[in-house]
N, C-alpha and C positions, 0 to 999 in steps of 0.2 A: 777747951778741949785741949786731952795730952798730944803732943806730936813725938813720933819713934825717929828715933835716931839713926842717923846712915851708920850701918856697920863697916863705914870705912870712911875717913877721913879721905874730901875732894883735892884732888893739886887744884893750885892757883894757877893764875895764866900766866904769871910772872916768877914763878920759882917752884921750889921743890920744897915737898912736905906738902903739911897741913895747911898752907898760909890762905888768907884770907880770901875767898873768891873776889868779893867784891873789892877790897884793895884800902879795907877800913879797917883793919888792923885783926882778922882775921874773925871777924863778929861774923855769925848766919845771920843774912836779914829775915828771916821765916821765923826767927827763934824765938819771936814775942807775938805770933801769929793765933789766934783762937778761933776754931771754926765753928762757931757757935749758932744758933738757930738766927740769931738777928745777919748772920753771915751768908746763911741761907739763902734768909728772903730777900736779902738784896742783894743776889747774886742777879747775873742779866738771864730774860727769859731766850730757850733753845728755840731758832728759825721752824716754822711750821714749815710742813712738806706741803709737794705743790696739791694732794688729794685732798688733805685737810682743809687748805682753803678755799677748794670749790666744793666744799660738801658745807663748808661753811656759808659759801655766797648764798647755796639752796636751801639751805634749810631757814635762811634769813627771810626767806618768801612761802616757804611751804616748809615747814617743821615736821620734823619725820611721826611717823606714827606705829606705836606700839601692836605688831597683829598680835598680840595675846602668848601667853606660854612659854617669854623669855623676860626675865628682869637680871637687873645685876646690882651690882653692890649700891649703886646711887641713887635708886628707886627710893631708898627708903623703906621703912616697915609697909608690909603686906597687909591693903587695906581689910576691912573686918567682913569674913562672910556672912552675908544676907541668909537670914533664919526664914525670915516669911516676905511675901512681897514677891514682884516681878523679879527676873535677873535682867541687868543692864545688858543693855545690847551694844553686841562687838563687833569696833567695826572692820570690813574686810578688805584687805586691801592685794592687788597683782601681784606679779613676782618680782614688778621693779618699783615697788614701794607707795604708788599712790591707791589712794583710798578709790574702792568701787562703789558706785552709786547704789542705793539700795531697792530693790527689787519691790515695784508698787504688789500690793493685795489685788488680787483677781488678775495677774498677768495670764499672760499666753500658757502656764504648764498646765490648766484644764485643759487645753484644747486635744490633744492627743487623746488622753480618755473617753473623749468626749465623742470624735468622727472613730473612735473602735468600735464603741455603743450604736452609733447610727448604722456603721457599716454592716452589723450584725443583724442589725434589725432591718435591715434591707433585703440581706440572701435569706431570712426567715420568712419575709413577707413574698420574697420571689417566688419558692420552693410551698408554698402554701395561697397561691391567690383566690382560692374558695375563702379559705376562713379568713381572708383578708375584706374579699367583698363582703360578707356576711358581718363581719363585723363594723362595715363601715353602715351597712343596714342599719343595722343594731345600735345604732350610735346617736348621738343629737345631731351629728353631722348630715349623715345621709336622711336619716329616718326618726320620728319621736323614739323617744326609750321608751322600752317595752313595761309596761306596766303590770301587775303582777294581776291575776283573776282572782279576786276572794272566793274564800270556800262556801260551798251552797251544799246543804244539807240534803240527804234524800227525800223524794219528796214524801209528801202526807196526805197529798188532794192534788189535785187536776189542778194545774198552773193555768194562771189569765194570761202572760205575756209571753214573749218569745224572749230567752235570755240575751241581756244588754249587747250592745258589739266592744268588740276586743281591737285591739291594733294587729292590723294584717302581718303580722310576720311570718316567714319564710318558715316552715317549721325544719329542724335537721335532728340528726342523729343524736344530738348532746341536749337539744330542745325539742323533743318530738309536740309538744303542745303548744309551741309559739303559735299567737294568732287563733286558739279555738275557746269557746267558753267550756269545753267540756275541762280544761286544764284545773277549775274549781270544783269540778263533780268529785263525787267518793270512787276510790279506788276497788274496782272488782266488787267481791261480796259484801264488800262494805255497805251497799246500797241494798241490798237483800234485805231490810229491815224488816220483819216479820211482823202482821197486826196480833193483836191479843187476843191468843185463842178464847172458845165458851163453846158450849154445849151446842151443836146443831144437828137439825133432823135425827136421825138414829143415832151419830156418833154423840161420844163426850168431849169433853175440854181434851181430858188428853189424846184422845184420836182425830180431833180437829190440830191439836199442838204436831202431833206425828205426821202427818198429810202439809201442814204448812212445811215443817224440815224438810218433805221430802221434795216439795216444789222445788223450795229454795235449793236441793242438791241438785237436781235436775237441771236448773237455771245455769248453776255452777258449772255441771261438766258439759253441758252444750256448746258454753258463749264461752267459759275463760279459762278452759282445760288449754295449755301451751300446745300439747304434741298434738290439741285437734285445730286450734289455729295452724299449725304450722303444717294443717295436709291430712293429719293422721288419722284414725279408722276412732270414733267417738264412743269406745266402748263402754265406757262409765255411763254415757247418758241413755243407751241404748240398753243397759241392764235394770235401769228404773222404769222403762216404758211394758205395759201391759203387753199381752201377745199380738192383738192388731195394730197397733201402732207399733211395737217394732219391725212385725215384717215389712211392715210399708215402710216405715226410714231405710231400713236394711235394702230393698229393693229399688230406692231412692239410690242408694249409695253403691249401689252393683250398676245399675242402670241408669245413669240421672240426664233428665230430659227437661225441657222448658212444663211437661206437668207436672212433672215428681221430680223436682230438684229439690238435693240435698240441704242446700243454703235459706231452703224452708225452716229448718228444724236448727240444724249448726252452722256455726260461724268457722269459717276452712277457707283458707288462701294456699294457692300452688307456691311451695316455697323455691321454685325455681323463679317465679315472677315479683314474689312479695315474701318480706322476711319478717317478722315483728323485731318492733323496735322493745328493748324490755322487757317487761313481763306484768305490765301494770295493761288494764284496760280502764277504761272510764267509763262507769256505768250512772245512770239517772235512770228513776222508775218509783214504781211504789206495787203493790203487794196489796189486796181485800178477800175478801170471802163471804159469802151467803150461803144460805139454803138454796137448792137447785129445785124446789118445788117439786121434788118427789124421793122426797123424806133423805137426801144426799147432799152431798156439801160442791160448790161452786168455788173455786179459785183463779180469780180474776188479775194479770200480769200485765204489767204494759212498761216496756222498759229502753233505754234507748244503750248502744254498749259504742262507743268509740275505740278504733285500733289505727295505733301509729304503727307505719309501716317502711320500710323502706326499699328500693329495686333488690331485687333477686339477681344471679347468677346469668340469668336467660330475659332481663326486663327488657332491655333495647331490643335483642333480636325481634321478641315476642311483639312489642311496639311496632316494630317495621313489616312485621307479619302475623298478625293474629288472625285468631282462627275463627271466624263466625261458625255460627252454627244456625241449622232451616228454623226456620217457625216463625218470625218476627221476632219483634225485639222484647226484651226480657225488662218486665216493671220495676227496673232502676234506674238511678241516677247518678250518674258518671258524674265528675269534680269538674267546674268551671273553670276555662284555662286560665294559669298562674298569669300575670305581671309583669314577675321578676324576669331576670333576664336568664335565659336558657342556657348561655355559654356557663354557666357555673357548673355543669356535668358535663361534657361533650356526647353530640348526639351520637349513637351506637355505640355506647362505653360499656363494656361487661363487668358489672359491681361484683368481685368476688363475693364467697356465698359467708365468709367473716375476713375479719380483720379491716374493715372501713372507717375511714375516715369520720371524725367527730362532728363535723359540718357537711357531711354529703346529705343532702338536700331527701327529705322524706316526705310524706302523702298522710292522710287519713279515711278510712272507710267506716261511715258510721250508718248502726244500723237498728233498726227501731223495729220491735215485736211484740202485739199484742196477742197476746194465747191465756187462754182458756181450759183451764184442768179441772177435771170430774171427778167426783169419788160418788161410787152411785151403792146405794143398800144392799149388801152383800144379800141379804135375806129375800132379793126379787129379782138381782141378779148374777148372771156369771161370771163374777170378775176378781180381781185379785186385790183387797181392800190394802194391797200392803203398793202397790202397784201404780205407774199415771195412767191416765187415759184423756184425751184431749175432749173439751167440748165443743160445741157450735161457735162458729164465730173467729174474730180473730186475724191474723197476717201478719204479715214481712216488709221491709222496705228496707235497699241498701241504696246510700249517698256514695257516688265516687266507685261505681263497678261499672266495667263490658255490660252493656245491654244486648248483646247478642252474641254471648255465651253462654253455655249451660253445661259444664262439665263439674258441678259440682264445688267450683271453688269461685270464691272473689276474683277481679280484677280489676284492680285501681291505674289510674294515672297517673305518671309522675308525670310536676310539670316540667324536667329536664330534658323528657322525651316529646314536649308535646308539639315540636314540628313535625316528629316521624307520625305524632297519632295523628293529626290535620290532614295527610297528604296518603293515612292508609285507610283500605280499604272496610266496608262495613257499614251500620246505622249510624247517622248523625242523631242532635240531640233534637227533638221537634218539640218537645213540653214545655209547658212554662218553669221559671228559675222558683226553687224551693227552699226555704230555711231545714237545714235536716235537724239542728237544734230546736227546734220550735216545736216544742211539746203541748203546747195550747191547744193544738188543732187535733180533732180526729184523722187518724191514720186509714187513710181511704185506699185500696191498690189502684190503681191503673195502670192498661197497658200504653203508657205513653212514656217515652225517653228525652225525661228533662233534663233541665241543670239543675246546681244547686248554687247558692247566694252567695254563702259559704263553705268552707272545709276545713 
């Protein structure tokens, strides 16, 4: 390697001018020195600093770990990127360069959302105690699960046995048919299946068809009209009656009494005490017809109507202070005491007329009507052939209605007010327990106030 010459000659120690500083006759001792690669590699190593020695000693036992994201020129070429497969896991280090232990799967991070969910569930349950209680009774924890009731077609003949037993669930606004065999019965007028018409007496097949349809219209207006069920005047049903029957029914509506009770014709509830749940009435029964022996037509009907109702705004007050009427007990059967916890609705609670909770306890009133309708020969009798006249026989009976009230309405009892009703004045059930859903037996009116085996 070439050496740059000094710009000026160096003075010697013993004389002037450019004498040789080494005393060797003026020759430069570094003139023949060549700084090649061999000379550089053979040079002495510089002493390391104290921090370098400390880090070297530490890394001898604990090698440093790259936290990722930084590469030096000594790292060599970068590893090829993976196109398929899982990415290699990066080891995490703390701020001092020490590796952190990997997090175990299923650690504590899942507990926070679980605690939040449990807290929300407890708060919702506290705000809806009744719903929690009913949920408990409706699950396998509190009782057997609800078994759906099979669908039953309208009757074509008199049944031979009572409907089978079903789970004794407490009915609510959301589930008004729970615990009732009527859950599988036809809805409303679907149960009014008309028999095939044929010429009878002086009436042709077309006339008998019209008479059967007239009876169906009357049954619908008298027992299924929501306005009538809510205590309204049954104008549509009255319009279908002949004059004598219409006058008698109108007189009963105007001045109801034990001897002339409007509920013998029409299904009505006092809306201050009982409000229909939904717009469905469960119905089961049959229609038949025959000649009346006097060249006329006699239509027989036998139907049971099941009404689901909830407490009205004055239900609790009326339960504490019923208004019995004179004349003895009414031949109806109130519901048997319920076994559910009466704390589901506090005694004395006034339930609003609207906007009630879906878990509000409800009840059912079962009405059975056996009615005969006669269409006289218009050539022999002064009748309107397009109106309805009542024939002899028949009757009606109601289950779960007060025995001693004759104001033209049904008065059901609610399980949540049972403690109050037990201490209230009025007649007590004295007759035998009967099954209001059993249609295999004939309807026999009685003056006894009994109980029902199921509601």
